[in-house]
C-alpha positions in Angstrom: 122.7 86.4 155.7 121.2 89.8 154.8 118.8 91.0 157.6 116.5 93.9 157.8 116.2 95.3 161.4 113.3 97.8 162.0 113.3 99.9 165.0 117.1 100.0 164.9 117.5 103.1 167.0 115.5 101.7 169.9 116.7 100.1 173.1 116.6 96.6 171.6 117.2 97.6 168.0 120.6 99.0 168.7 121.7 95.8 170.4 120.3 93.6 167.7 122.1 95.5 164.9 125.4 95.3 166.9 125.0 91.6 167.7 124.0 90.5 164.2 126.7 92.6 162.6 129.2 91.0 165.0 128.1 87.6 163.8 129.0 88.6 160.2 125.5 89.3 159.0 124.8 92.2 156.6 122.3 94.3 158.4 120.0 96.9 156.8 119.1 99.1 159.8 115.8 101.1 159.6 114.1 103.6 161.9 111.9 106.6 161.7 114.9 108.8 162.3 118.1 108.9 160.4 120.8 106.6 161.7 124.6 106.8 161.7 125.6 105.4 158.4 128.4 103.5 160.1 126.1 101.6 162.4 125.3 98.9 159.9 125.9 97.6 156.4 123.1 99.8 155.1 120.8 102.3 156.9 117.4 103.6 155.9 114.7 105.9 157.4 111.0 106.3 156.8 107.5 105.4 157.8 106.7 101.7 158.0 103.0 102.4 157.4 103.6 103.0 153.7 103.6 99.8 151.6 105.8 101.0 148.7 108.5 102.0 151.2 108.2 98.8 153.1 108.4 96.7 149.9 111.7 98.5 149.0 113.1 97.8 152.5 112.5 94.0 152.4 113.7 93.6 148.8 116.8 91.4 148.7 116.7 90.4 152.3 117.1 86.8 153.6 115.4 87.6 157.0 113.6 90.4 158.8 113.6 91.4 162.5 110.6 93.6 163.1 111.4 95.5 166.3 109.8 98.8 165.5 106.8 99.8 167.7 105.5 102.5 170.0 106.5 100.9 173.3 103.7 101.6 175.7 100.1 102.8 175.9 101.5 106.1 176.9 103.9 106.6 174.0 101.3 108.4 171.9 97.5 108.8 171.8 95.9 105.4 172.2 94.5 105.1 168.7 97.9 106.0 167.3 99.7 103.3 169.4 97.3 100.6 168.1 97.2 101.8 164.5 101.0 102.2 164.3 102.0 98.9 165.9 99.4 96.7 164.1 99.7 98.3 160.6 103.5 98.3 160.7 103.6 94.7 161.7 101.1 93.8 159.0 103.0 95.6 156.2 106.5 94.5 157.2 105.6 90.8 157.6 103.3 90.6 154.7 105.7 92.4 152.3 108.5 90.2 153.6 106.5 87.0 152.8 105.5 88.3 149.4 109.1 89.1 148.6 110.2 85.5 149.4 111.8 86.2 152.8 111.8 82.8 154.5 112.5 83.8 158.1 111.1 86.7 160.3 111.5 87.5 164.0 108.6 89.5 165.3 109.3 91.4 168.5 106.3 90.9 170.6 106.0 91.5 174.4 104.9 89.7 177.5 102.5 92.7 177.6 100.6 90.6 175.0 99.1 88.7 177.9 97.3 91.9 178.9 98.8 92.1 182.4 101.6 94.7 182.4 99.5 97.8 181.7 96.1 96.7 183.0 94.1 99.5 184.5 92.5 97.0 186.9 95.5 95.1 188.2 94.7 91.9 186.3 96.3 88.7 187.5 97.4 85.7 185.6 95.1 82.6 185.9 98.0 80.3 186.4 101.8 80.4 187.0 104.3 79.8 185.7 102.7 81.7 182.8 103.2 79.8 179.5 102.7 81.0 175.9 99.3 79.3 175.9 97.9 81.5 178.7 94.8 83.4 177.5 94.8 87.1 176.8 93.3 89.1 179.6 94.0 92.7 178.5 92.3 96.0 178.8 95.1 98.3 177.5 95.8 99.3 173.9 99.5 98.4 173.9 99.0 94.9 175.1 96.1 94.6 172.6 98.4 95.8 169.8 101.0 93.2 170.6 98.4 90.4 170.9 96.9 91.4 167.5 100.5 91.6 166.2 101.0 88.0 167.0 97.9 87.1 165.0 99.2 89.2 162.1 102.5 87.2 162.3 100.6 83.9 162.3 98.6 85.1 159.3 101.7 86.0 157.3 103.3 82.7 158.1 100.2 80.8 156.8 99.8 82.9 153.7 103.4 82.9 152.5 104.9 79.9 154.2 107.3 82.1 156.1 108.7 81.0 159.4 107.9 83.7 161.9 109.0 83.6 165.6 107.2 86.0 167.9 109.5 86.7 170.9 107.7 87.8 174.0 110.1 90.0 176.0 109.6 91.6 179.5 111.3 94.8 180.5 114.6 95.2 178.6 117.6 97.2 179.7 121.2 97.3 180.7 123.4 99.8 182.5 121.6 102.9 183.9 118.2 102.0 182.4 118.2 98.6 184.2 119.6 100.1 187.4 116.8 102.7 187.5 114.2 100.1 187.0 115.6 97.8 189.7 115.7 100.8 192.1 112.0 101.5 191.5 111.1 97.8 192.1 113.2 97.5 195.2 111.5 100.6 196.7 108.0 99.2 195.8 107.6 95.7 194.4 104.1 96.7 193.4 105.6 98.8 190.7 106.3 95.7 188.7 103.4 93.5 189.7 101.8 93.7 186.2 105.1 92.6 184.6 105.4 89.8 187.1 108.9 91.0 187.9 110.3 89.8 184.6 113.3 91.3 183.0 116.0 90.7 180.5 119.3 92.4 179.7 119.0 93.9 176.3 122.2 92.2 175.2 120.7 88.8 176.0 117.6 89.9 174.1 119.7 90.5 171.0 121.2 87.0 171.5 117.7 85.6 171.6 116.8 87.4 168.3 119.9 85.9 166.7 118.9 82.4 167.9 115.4 82.9 166.5 116.8 83.6 163.1 118.3 80.1 162.8 116.2 77.9 165.2 114.8 74.7 163.6 111.2 75.8 163.7 108.5 76.4 161.1 105.2 78.2 160.8 104.5 80.7 163.6 105.9 80.2 167.1 105.4 82.3 170.2 108.2 82.2 172.7 108.6 83.7 176.2 112.1 85.0 176.7 113.2 86.3 180.0 116.0 86.1 182.6 115.3 83.1 185.0 115.2 85.4 188.1 113.0 88.4 188.9 113.7 92.1 189.5 112.5 91.8 193.1 114.2 91.3 196.5 111.4 89.2 197.8 110.8 85.5 197.0 108.5 84.9 194.0 106.0 82.8 196.0 105.6 85.7 198.5 105.1 88.2 195.8 102.4 86.1 194.1 100.6 85.6 197.4 100.6 89.4 198.0 99.9 90.8 194.6 98.2 88.0 192.7 96.5 85.9 195.4 94.0 84.4 193.0 96.6 82.9 190.7 96.9 79.2 190.8 100.6 78.2 191.1 100.9 75.0 189.2 104.6 74.3 189.7 106.9 75.4 192.5 108.6 78.8 192.1 111.5 78.5 194.4 113.5 81.5 195.5 113.5 84.3 193.0 112.4 82.2 190.0 110.6 84.3 187.3 106.9 83.2 187.1 107.1 82.7 183.3 107.6 79.4 181.6 110.8 79.5 179.7 110.8 76.0 178.3 110.3 77.0 174.7 113.2 79.5 174.7 115.5 76.8 176.1 114.3 73.9 174.0 113.4 75.6 170.7 115.9 78.5 170.6 118.7 76.9 172.8 118.7 80.2 174.7 119.7 80.9 178.3 120.3 84.4 179.6 123.9 85.1 180.5 123.5 88.4 182.4 122.3 88.8 185.9 121.9 91.8 188.3 122.2 89.8 191.5 125.7 89.5 193.0 
């Protein structure tokens, strides 16, 4: 399988390129910056907001993994975050469909719920939070990811492409993960918007690989996270303290993450392997 991976220099993109290459796939790795030519079967650099360049990128590919994005509302001026993320998703997924690419994995985010970067400390209506939970956002990054999922659904309908939008929480491994955990352990409120969700970036790459071959069609949104939280306190206690208005519809025992992971298990056959707890 020949797979285009955008955002290949990022935290997730590097892991995806390595994982897919390790599975014998021919990866065309793309980013804004020049990549090590030895990192993948092919490498490319450029701006994903230019249609001719994007059309050349997707040519000859069997599948596309669109991981490129400005990763927070603080990564650039707000209008740039929105315009970059939405337009790049639109051009990559539309060009892929027009070129006959039959499978795409769109990297979304659990920020598409509108909780993680909310300026007002927005709480989920219910927990565990499923993919059907309504959007409640007020930040530009969450909005860009929410709109990006609509872009993905549109491309799937227009071209008959199968598109899987993966909603990831905080991703990291090694020092990046350790630093994040230290902040949360010092102050659980630091991660209240993210509902203490996390996933080792190596597991995230595995989820991307699973989404490339899962027996689904059309556009599907899937929550993907580790089954436990980043916090030292039980999940039920955290929700009572930080999200007292959230209706807990199913028991969240111990450190269970307050996201519904049924689709990732049942549709992708995915279960996270890496844990931070001893």
